[in-house]
C-alpha positions in Angstrom: -26.6 8.6 77.2 -25.6 8.6 73.5 -24.4 11.4 71.3 -24.4 11.8 67.5 -21.2 12.9 65.8 -21.1 13.9 62.1 -18.0 12.5 60.3 -16.7 13.7 56.9 -14.2 11.5 55.1 -12.1 13.5 52.6 -10.0 11.9 49.8 -10.7 8.4 51.1 -11.8 6.7 47.8 -12.3 3.8 47.4 -12.8 3.4 51.2 -16.5 3.8 51.9 -17.7 2.3 55.2 -21.4 1.6 55.7 -23.6 4.5 56.8 -21.7 7.1 54.7 -23.3 8.9 51.8 -21.8 9.5 48.3 -20.1 12.7 49.7 -18.3 10.8 52.4 -20.6 12.1 55.2 -22.0 9.9 57.9 -23.3 10.1 61.5 -21.9 7.9 64.3 -23.6 7.3 67.6 -21.2 7.0 70.5 -21.5 6.8 74.3 -21.1 10.1 76.2 -17.5 10.5 77.2 -16.1 9.0 74.1 -12.9 10.5 72.8 -11.8 11.4 69.3 -9.5 8.3 69.5 -12.6 6.1 70.2 -14.2 7.5 67.1 -11.2 6.9 64.9 -11.0 3.3 66.1 -14.7 2.8 65.4 -14.2 4.0 61.8 -11.9 1.0 61.1 -9.8 2.9 58.6 -8.1 0.8 55.9 -5.1 -1.3 56.9 -5.3 -0.1 60.5 -3.3 3.0 59.7 -5.5 5.5 61.6 -2.3 7.2 62.9 -1.6 8.3 59.3 -4.9 10.2 59.1 -5.3 13.9 60.0 -8.3 14.9 62.0 -10.3 18.1 62.5 -12.8 18.6 65.3 -15.2 21.4 64.4 -12.6 22.7 62.0 -9.8 22.8 64.5 -6.8 20.4 63.9 -6.2 17.8 66.5 -2.7 16.2 66.6 -2.5 12.5 66.5 -0.9 12.4 70.0 -3.9 14.4 71.4 -6.8 12.4 70.2 -7.2 10.2 73.3 -7.5 13.3 75.5 -10.2 15.1 73.3 -13.7 14.3 74.5 -16.4 14.5 71.9 -19.8 16.3 72.5 -23.2 15.7 70.9 -23.3 17.5 67.6 -19.6 17.7 67.0 -18.3 17.4 63.4 -15.1 15.5 62.7 -13.3 15.6 59.4 -10.8 12.8 58.6 -8.4 12.8 55.7 -5.1 11.1 54.8 -1.8 12.9 55.4 -0.6 14.6 52.3 3.0 14.0 51.2 4.8 16.0 48.7 8.2 15.8 47.1 
């Protein structure tokens, strides 16, 4: 079976993959049992630096090291944004 996951991209301009609206929201269809890591890979983030992006699953932070072990469910909402650095 397939599941639909809503993805929100925050502060990713000018990156705008196909299927996302002007607000950076898109819906991905993935196979049941797909992990958060599978979704991040499918997004094909710029320069292959997916590890530099922070992720929220249904508003809960998921550490980079834990993405592969987090199974997604139909209707989940994932937010992806670049890590913020300050000085």
